[in-house]
N, C-alpha and C positions, 0 to 999 in steps of 0.2 A: 329441625324439630319445631321451632317457633312457627314457621310457615305452615307446617302440617297441622298444628293445633289451631291456627287461625282459620285455615280452610275448613277444618272440621266444624268449628263454630259457625262459619258461614253456611255450611250445608245444613247443620241442625236447625239453625234459626229459619232457614228458608223452607225446610220440609215441614216444620211444626209451627206455622205462624199463629195458629189459633191458641197456642199456649202462652203467648206473650203479647204485650202491648206496651206502648210508651209509658202509660201511667202506672203500670204494675211494677216497674223496675225502680226500686228505691236504692239507687247507687249514686255516688258523688259525681258531679259534673266533670267532664273531661277537661284537663288543664289547657285551656285555649284562651287566646286574646281576641275578643270580638268587638268590632265597631260596626254599628248598623249603617245601612245605606240603602238606596233604591236597588242597587246591584251589589252583590257580595262576591269578592274574589277570595278563594281559599289559598292559604299559604302553608306549606309543609317544610319546615326548616330543621336544621340539625345544630344544636347549640352545645351538645356535650356527648361524651361517649360513656355508656353505662353497661353494666353486666347484670344479667337477669338470672333469677333462680329458675331452673328448668322444671321444677315441680309446681305446675300450674293446674288448678282445678277449675272446672267450669260447671255451673249449675244454674238452673232457671231462677232459683230463689237465693243464690249465693252471690256475694260480691266478688268480682274478679280481682284478686290481689296478686300483684307481681312484684315481689321484693327486688329492688335494684340498688346497685352501688355505683356511684359516680366515679369513673376512672379519670376523666379529663374534662374540665370545663373549657370549651372553645369560645372564649369571650369575643374574639375577633369576628366570629360568625354572626354575632348580633348585628353587625353592620348590614347583613342581608335583609333583616327585618326592617331596619331603619330605612333602607333604600326603598322598600315597598311602601312603607308608611309615608315617606317623603313624596313618592310619585303620586300616591292617591290624594294627598293633601293638595298638591299642585293641580291635579286634574279637577278636584272639587272646587278650586278657586276660579276655574275657567268655565263660565256657564255655556260657552259655545260647543263644548265637546259632548256633553251628555244632556243638552237641552234642559238645563237647570235641575238636573237630577244628580244624585251623588253616588259615589262608590263607597262601599264598606269592605271590611275584610274579616276573615276568620282565620287566625294564625295558630298553628300547632308546632310544638317542638317534638319531633319524632326521633330525636337523638340520631344515632346511626343504626337504628333498628328497623329492619324490613317489616317485622311484625307490627311495630308501632306505626309504621307508615301505612300499612293496610288498615289498621284499626282507626287511625285518624281520618283516612280517606272515607271510610264508611260513616264516621261521625259527621263529616261534612255533608254527606248525602242525607242522612236520617235526621240530623239536628239533635240527636240525643246521645247519651253516653250511659252504658256501653252502646256501640252502634247496633242498629237493627236493620238488616238488609231488607229491602223492598218496602220499608215503612218509613214514613216521615212523621216526626214528632212535632213539627211546626204547625201553627194554625194555617188554615186554608189561605191561599193567595199570598203567603209570605215566604214561599220558596224562592229565594233571591240569588242562589248560587249560580254563577254564569261560567266560571272557569277556575282552574286551580294552577298554582305555580309550585313546582317541586319535582324532584328532590335533588339533593346535592351530589348523589352518586348514581351510577348506572343501575346498580341493583335496587336501590330505593325507588328510583324513577320507574323501573319496570314493575315493581310491586304496586305502586300507586296506580299505574296504568291498567293493571289487571282489574282493579275495582272500577275506576272511572270509565273505562272503555265499555263496561257492561251497560252504563247509563248514558254513553255517548257524551260525557262531559269533557270539554276541551282541557288538555293539560299541556303546560309549557315547562319543559325540563331545562334546568340551568346547570346540569352536570358538565364539568369541564372535560374536553377531549373524549366525549362519550361515543361509544359505538352504537349501532342501530338497536333500538329498544323493541323492535318488532318480534312477536312470538306467535305461536299458533293459537294461544288462548285469547290474545287481545283482539278486539274488533277495531280499535283505533289506536295507532301508535302516538306517543306524545310528540308535540311539536318541539323541535330542537333548534337551538341557535346554530349558526354555521359550524360544521365540524372542522377542526384544524389538525387532524391527526397527520395528514401528509406533511404539513408544515412542521409539526412537532418532530416527526421522524427525521426530516432533512436537517432541522435545526440541531438536533442532538448529534447527528452524524457529522455535520460540518464543525461543530464545536470539538468533537473528538479528533477530527483530522487536524484542526487548528493547533491543538496541543500534541499531536502525534500520539494520541492514546488509542492503540489498536488492539488492546487486550483488555476487555471490559466484562463485567458481570451484570446480569439483569436480575432485579428483584421486583416482582409483580404480585398483585393480589391473586389469591387462589379462586378465581372466578372467570367468567366469560371475557371480561376486559383484559385480564392477564394473558389468557390464551391468545386473544387477538393481537395484543401488543407484541408478544414474543414472536408470533408467526410473521407479522408484517415487518418489524424492525430488524429481525435477524436476517431476513432476505435482503433488505436494503444495506445492512452492515457488510454482508459478504460481498455485495456488488461494489462496495467502496473499500474493500480490503481491510475491514475491521472484523475481529474475531470475538465470539462470545465465549468467555471462559466458563461461565455457568449461567443457567437460567433458573432461579429459585422462586417458587410460588410460596408466598408467605401468608397464611391465614391469620386473622386477627387473634384468634384463640386456638393455637395449634393443639391437636389432640394426639400427635404422634409421640409424645413423651420426649425425654431428654435426647434420645438418639437423633430425632429430627433436628433438634436444636443444635447439637454438636455438628451435624452435617452442614447446617446453614452457616455456622461460625467458621467451619473449615473452608467453605466456599468463599466467604468474605475475605479470607486471608490469601486467596489465590491471586488476587489482582488489586491494584491500587485504586482503580476507578470502578464505581458501581453506578449503574443507571437504575433509578427507582421510579416506577410508574404507579401512581395511586394517590389516594387522599389520606388525610390524617388518620382516620380510623383503621386504614389498611395496615399501618406499620406500628401499632402499639406494642405488639409482642417483639417485633424486630428491635425497636428502640430499647426495650427493657433487656433484651439479650445482649445488645451491644454494650450497654452500660454495665451489665453484670459481668461480662467476660472482658471488659476493658479493652475493646478493639479500637485502636487508634490508627490514624493515618490514612484511612480511606477517603477518597474524594468522591462526594456524592453529587450526581446529576439527577435532578428530580423534576417532576412536572407540577409540583405545587410546593408551598413552603410549610409542609406538615411539621418539620422539625422545629420551626419557630413557634408553633402553636402548642407544642407539647411542653408541659411543665413551665408555663410562661414566667413563673416567679423563681425559676432555677435555671435561668438561661446560661449562667456561667458553666454549669455542669453540662448542659446540652451542647454548648459551644465547644467544649473539650472534645466531643466526639464528632460533631457535625460542622465545626467551624471550617469555613472555606467552601461550603457546598454551593453549587450553581443550580439555579432553578429557572425554568421557562414559564412564562405567563403571557397569555394573549394580551396584546396592547389594547387598552381602552382609554378613551378620552375621559377627562374628569366631568362629572355631572355638575352642571351649573347650579351653584347655590347649595350643594350638598354638604360642603364643609361647614358653612354657616349653620345649616340645620343641625349637624352633629354637635356643634358647640352649644346649641340651645337645648339639646336633649337633657332632661333631668327627671328623676322619678316623680317629682311634684307636678311636672308638666303632663305626664302620662300616668296618672294614678291607677288606671285599669290595666296597664301593661304588666302582666304577671312575670314577664321574662326580665324586665329591667332591674327588678329587685336583686335577683341572683347575680346578674352581670355587674351591677353597681357594687355589690358586696365584694366581688372578686377583684374588680378594678381598683377600688379604693380601700380594700382590706379593712372593711368595717363589719361589725356584727349585725345581726338582725334578730328581731323578736317577733313573737306571734301574739296578736291582740284579736280576740274573738275569732280565732282561726285564720286571721289575715296576717300575712307576713309583712313586717315593716322593718325598715332599716334603722339602725341605732348607731350613734356616735360616728356619723358620716359627715363629710364636709358639706356645709350648707349650700355653698355655691360651687360645688365641684363640677368640673367640665371634662368631657372626653378629650379635649385638646391638650389637657395637662398631663395625660398619661404617656408613659414612655413607649417607644416604637415596638418593643417586644410584647406589649400587652394590648396596644391599640394603635391602629394606623389611620390617620385622618384621610389619607388618599383613598380614592375609590378602588376597591378590589375588583378584579374582572367579574367575579360572581355577583357582587353587588350591582355592577353595571348591567349585567344581564337580567337580574331581578327587576331593576328599574325599567329596563327596556321591555320586559315581558308585560309589566303593568300597562305601559303605553300601547303595546300591541293589542291587548284585550280591550282597552278603552277605544282604540281606533275601530276594532271590530264592532263594538257596541254602537259607536257613533254611526257607522255605515248601516247597520241593521235598523237602528231607530230612524235614520234618515229615510230609508225606503218606506217605512210605515207612515211617516209623516207626509212624505210626498204623495203617497196614495190616498191620503186623507182617510185612512181606515180608522184612525183613532185620534181623539183630541190629545194635544201635547200633555195636558194635565192628567190624562188618564193612561199614559204610557206605563206599561208594566215591564218587569224583567222578562226578556225573551227566554224561550226554552234554550238550554245550553247548546244543543246540537245545531241550532240555527246560526251559531257563530262560526262554525267550521268553514263555510265558503269564504268568509271574510278573513279568517286567520290564515288560510292557505295562500291568500294574496301576499301576506307577509310584509306589506309596506304601509306605513302610516301616512296620513294626509299631511299636507303642508300647514294646515290650520293649527296643528298641534305643535309644530316646530320641533318635532322629534322624528327620527327615522330608524326603522329596525327591520331586519330581514330574518325570517325564521324559515327553517327547513329549506334553505337555499345553499347551493354550493358557493364557496368563496373563491373569487378569482385571485385575490391577493390577501396575504396574511402577514401581519407584523407581530413578532414575538419579542417581548422584552426578556432580557437575561439578567437575573439578579444574583448577587454574591452575598453570602451570609458571613459577615465578619464584624469585628469590633470597631466601633467608632471611637473618635478621640475622647469622647465623654465617658467611655467605658460601656456604653449601651451596645448590646448585640442586636443588629438589625440587618434587613435586606437592603442592599445597595445596588442600584441599577448600574451594570458595567458594560452593557452592550445591547444589541438588538439583531434580529434576524428577519430579513424580508424574503418572503417566498411568494412566487407567482407561478401560475401554470406555465407550461412549456419550459420547465426547468430553469426559470430565471430566479436566481436567489443571490442573496448578498448577506454576509456575516460581518458585523463590525463590532470590535471589542476594544475597550480601553484598558490596555495591559497595566497601566499605572494604578488603576483602581482595584484590580483583581488581587485578592489575598486568599490563597488556598489553605491557610492555616499554618500553625507552627510546625507541623510535621511534614509539610510539603513546600519547603522553601530551600532551594529553588524548585521550580516546577518539575516534578518527577516524570519519568517515562513510565508508560504502562504497556508493556509488551510481554508476550510469552517468552521471548528471548531477546537479548540486546541485539541491536543491528550489527550485521557482519562488518568487520573492520575493512579498511582499505586493503585491496589485494585479495579479498575473499568474496565469494558469491553465495547466494542461498541455494541449498539443495532441499527441495520441497517434497513433502510426502503427506498425503492424507487430506481430509476435508479442510482443515484450517492450516494448510501448508504455508500460506502466505504469512502466517503469524508464528507458527512453531516450525522450525526448520533447523538444519545443520549448516554450518559455515565451512565451505571447502575452499582451498586456495585456487586461484585462477590458473588455467593452463599456461604453459610457457608461451610468451609472446602476447598474452592478453592481460588486461588490467581492469580494475574498478577504481575510478577516481572519486566515488562517493560511497558513503556507508550504506549498508542495507540494500545493495543492488541485487537484482534477480539474475542477471547475466553479466559475464565479463565481455569485454569487446577488444578486438585486435587493434594494435597500434597501426598507424599509416605505414606504408612500405618504407618510407624514408626515416622512420623512427622505430625505437625498440623499447620494450618494457624493462624498467629497472628491476633490481633483485627483489624489492618489496612488492613489485607488480601493482603499484599504485600511481605510476606516472610514466608517460612516454617521453623518451629522451631522443634527441637527434642522433642518428647513426653517424659513425666516423667513416669517412671515405678512406678506403685502404687499397693498396696495390703493392706489388713487389717493387719497391723503389731502390734507388742507388744509396739512400741513406740508411736503409734497414740493415741490421746486422747480417741477416741472411743474404741480402743483396750484395753487401760488401764482400762477404766470404765467397760468393759465387763469382763475382767480378774478379776477385784476386785469383781464384783458381783458373778462370778462363784466360786471363792475361798471362799467368805463369805458364800454363800449358802451351799457349800460343808462342810464348818466348822460347820455351823448350823445343817446340816444333821448329821454330826458326833456327835455333842453334844446330839441331840435327841436320836441317836442310843445308845450312852452311858447311857443316862437317862433310856431308856427302858431296857437296860441290867441290870442296877443297880436295877430297880424296876420290874424285870421280874416276881416276884412271886405275884405281886399285881393283884387284879381281873381285873383291866382295861387293864393291859398289857397281861394278860393271855387270856382275851376274844378275840375271832376271830383269834385264832392261832397266838401266838407271833412270831413263826418262820417266818410266812408270813410278819409280821411287820419288822422283821430284814431284810428279803430279799428286801422288798420294800424300806427301808431306805438305804440299800447298793446300790441298783440300782439307786435310786434318787441321791445319792452321786456321782455315776459314770456318771449319766446324766450331772450333773453340771461340772464334770471334762472333759467329752468328748467335751464340747463346746470349751475348750482350744485348741483342735486340729484344730479347724476352724481358729484360729488366727495364723498369720505368713505366710511366703512365701510358696505358694503351691508347694508341691513336690509329686512324685508318691506315696510314702508311706502314707503321710498325706492325700492325696486325696482319697486313697482307704480306709484308716482306719476311717476317719471322718464319712462317711455315714454308714459303716458297724457297727461300735461301737454304733453310734447313734441309728440305727434301732434295733439292738439286745438288748441293754440295756433298751431302752424304751419298747420293747416288754416284757422283764422280768418284768418291773415295772407294766405295764398294766395287764399282766397275773397274777401277785400277787394280784392286786386289783380285778380282775375278780374272783380269787379264794376266796378272802375275801367275795365277794358278794354271792358266792355260799354257803359259810360257814354260812352266816346269815340265808339263807333259810333252809339249811339242818339241821343246829343246832336246829332251831325252830321245825322242824319235828321230830328230834331225841328225844327231851325232852317231846314230847306229849305222853300221855298215850297210850299204845298199839302200839307204833311205833317200827318197826322192824329195823330201822337204828341204828347203833352203832357208837359211837364217833370215834372209830379207823378207821371206814370206811370214816368218814369225813376228817380225816387227810390225808389219802391216796388220796382221791379225789382232795384235794387242791394241793398236790404235783404234781399230774398228770396234773392238769390244767396248773400250772406254767411251767412244763417241755414241755408239748405239745405246749403251746403257744409260747414258746421261740424257740423250734426246727423248727417250721414252718417258723419263721422269718429268722432263720439261713439258711434254705434251699433256701428261696428267695434270700438272700444275696449271697449265693454260686452260684446260677444260674446267678446272676448279674455279679459276678466276672468272671465267666466262659465265658460269652458272650461278653459284652461290658462294661468293668469296668470304673470307673472314671479315669481321667488323667489330668495333668496340662495343662492349655490352657491360651491364651491371648485374651483380648478384647480390640481392638483398636478403636472402634467406639462409645462405650457407653458414655465415659467420655471425654469431650473436652480437648485436650492437654495431655491426659494420656494414658498409656498402662496399662491396668488392668490385673494383674496376678490372675488367678482364677482356680478353679477346674471345669472342664467340667464333668457333671454327667454321661457322656457316654450314657447309655441307659435311655432315659426319661421314658420309660414304667416301667423299673425296679425301678426307683426312686419313681415314684408315686405309684407303687405296695407296696413298703415299707411303704409309708405314708398311703396308703389305708388300709393295714393290721392293722396298729396302730389305724386307725380310726375305723376299725371293732371291735377291742378289746375294745376300749373306748366306742363305741356305745352299745355293748353288756353289758358291765358293767353298763352303765348308765341305760339301760332298766331294767335289773334285780334289780338294787338297787332302782330304782323308784318304782317298784312293791312291793319291800320288805320294803319300808320305814315305814309302819304302823304296822309291826310285833312287838308284845310286847317283849321287852327284856331290861334289865337294861343297857347293853352295846351294843345296836344295832347300827352298823356302816353304815346302809343303807343310812341314811340321809347325813352323811358326804361323803360317796362315791358318792351319787347323785350330791351333790354340787361340789365336786372335778372334777367329769367327765364333769359337765357343764362348769367349768372353762377351763378344758383341751380342750374340743371340741371347745369352743369359740376361744381360742388362735390359734388353728391349722386351723380352718375354716377361720379366718382372715389372717392367714399366706399365704394361697395359692394365693389370688389376690395380696397381698402386695409383695410376692416373685416374682411373674410373672411381676409386673410392676417396679421392682427395677433393677438396673444395678450396675456392678462393686462391690466396697466394700460394698455398701448398701445392696446388695443381701445377702452377707455373714452375715452382721450384723443382718439382719432380721431373718435369720435362727437361729443364736446364741441367739438372744433375744427370739425367740419362744421357743427354748429349755429351756432356763432359766425360762421364764415366766410360761410355762406349768409345768415344774418340781417344781417350787416354789409354784404354785397353788396346786399341789398334796400334797406337803409337808405341806403347811399351812392348807389346808382343812382336811387332814387326821390326823395330829398329834398335831397341836397347841392346840386343845381342850383337848386332852388327857394329854398333858403336863400341861395344866392348872389344870386339875383334880388331876394329880399326885402331883403337887407341892403345890396347894393352897386349895384343898378340901379334906375332910376326906374320903368321899366315903364309910361311914359305919365304919370306923376305926378312931382312934384318930389321930388328926393332928400331934401329936408327933411321932406316929409310922411311918408316911410318911417320916419324916426327920431323922430317925435313920440311 
């Protein structure tokens, strides 16, 4: 509304120039601080924040009255004016710069009002108040304005430029971290000091990463600067794994009512860390809301020290809410002699300075009176000095903005020097007749942006910066009780991504509500043994924690992925550490190993006892029946079967891996061949004793021997082929058993292994079939029934072995094979010989019981 009214006034005064003149306006002079000189530099500064009444009336014969209320007096900003005055005084003392001519100034306080900025800009051009566009109220040949310095913010600078660019008057803006001021209305954008936004973004991001603050809020002004800041820094934050919890645009005087305020307060409670981009006037309402709603504990990261300038005489209260804040400021060197100049400043020294009266009254808390319409101080220290004021109300160190104002004056002086030098060198005018150049003639010299060595100052405007140093300040309480900004670190930024952040942790104090330093995350980091499960735009900040899969761990908190342990290690139950796996195999010391060894030895001894019994009663009919030699072979082979199981127990080696399967296959083939031979004997013997049979018993004996030999040789050939192609070898199994490395024998050729088993199955099946067919043959000692039953036991064991063996792992696989060997061998031994032992020992069998025990 204010801008619309101001533009309306501009249009009206331009369209109806005949109705007005400089002399016809009987209005009070504009409140400015003027010092004459051959050349005049305008200065538009902001010393306070005011609120205006929107009901403003304009008339050609009326005085423009704008009631206003002072909200905050920014006494520290008075240093900007002092920096300009100090620079001009130094330049005027050096006759070589402006050829014995002097600089003057015309300074205005535009507060933080864009309307005032436009009004004061027009007053600088017209020389009258209120301003009259396209008219000059100065005498002829006294238009001395050559350039203007201002304003403190991007919005104010843009409005000043809207007016000055129409008349091509150079403007140097000292707005911090300003974006481009160019608009479609302006003919000439203001000159700016090097923009440090890239360094600022990276500095904020590196500071957040340093403290692992990855869930932060953004508060920005509701203008073009805020939009640009949110867009740029949000993109950079996402690239560095930092999430924006909220981005709130905060107008100075919000019009959305309490609903908007409550939304802002709710957002501030979402996170512990808030990044605020803007100047003092941008956050007046925000500060009042925070104090009203008593929001404690937020850590503020700011681009200026606006919280220290608000309510300077109530810093204890401000510190309660903003204590521990961290702020960034572009590093600037101290201006030589500026501190001494500040010590010398006093209202008596500058009686025409209309601003020093209010500043002095605020700093020294003294009253003022009006004499003849002139404001004068009353009951103030006679020899008061700025150096005696506390840091929260005045800082003797040169602020970055004061440095830029000082440098801007020298940039203008350098441009004047070069323009005057050209005219002198051309002898177009005598030095004594040199007049102020037209303002637009300074543009070529300002664009160069570098002062000459004769001024002993250097400044670059409208240039990109190759290296930037940002100071980092912490707002905390000193030992004296004073609340002040303390430098705690710095950030160096150069192009090509070279950057360095250094902080002094011992100096950092984040306030009473943030000790120790808190975390700022959407969710706490996942614990050890868990990983992040991400979903959504800010998945790297807001996520679920899920346990690591079996065999995988996380040895750090907040990891995105679990990782597998090396093969020789395993994950503990908590899945946060890899432990060395235990080497395991079926050893002689294991309980299972001891049991199997005991069974093998016992059964072997039992087989030996039966063999001895058969040898002792070798002439009995029951032993002689079915070829006693085959019985001996069968008993010896079964004894060897029991013993061969012992080779499977113990640490696998090359010899044992090769022998265990070979001996097992050959010995079992001998045993099954002997049983097959016995089966044939039953059939053949029955045929041989039938009347008219051509078979002779000696042929039966030869046939049985041939069966045993042939059956065994075939198995030996299969094993030989196995050894010649892909023999068994020692191997390790790191996956089957959790936390163990199983030493085992790899069978090598799976085909050969199952060929051995298949051949044994063939012999057993053939024996079973023949014995089943011969079970009803009449004979006193017919073994067909016992062979049938033994083969059924044998086949059942080995048919069950195959699926059990395939589903077993590690030591269990070896134990299954050993148990199958022992069970099948014991089945053959029991079914084939226990009944005969019973007959030999307990029944007469046609002989006297006494004869059996002789």
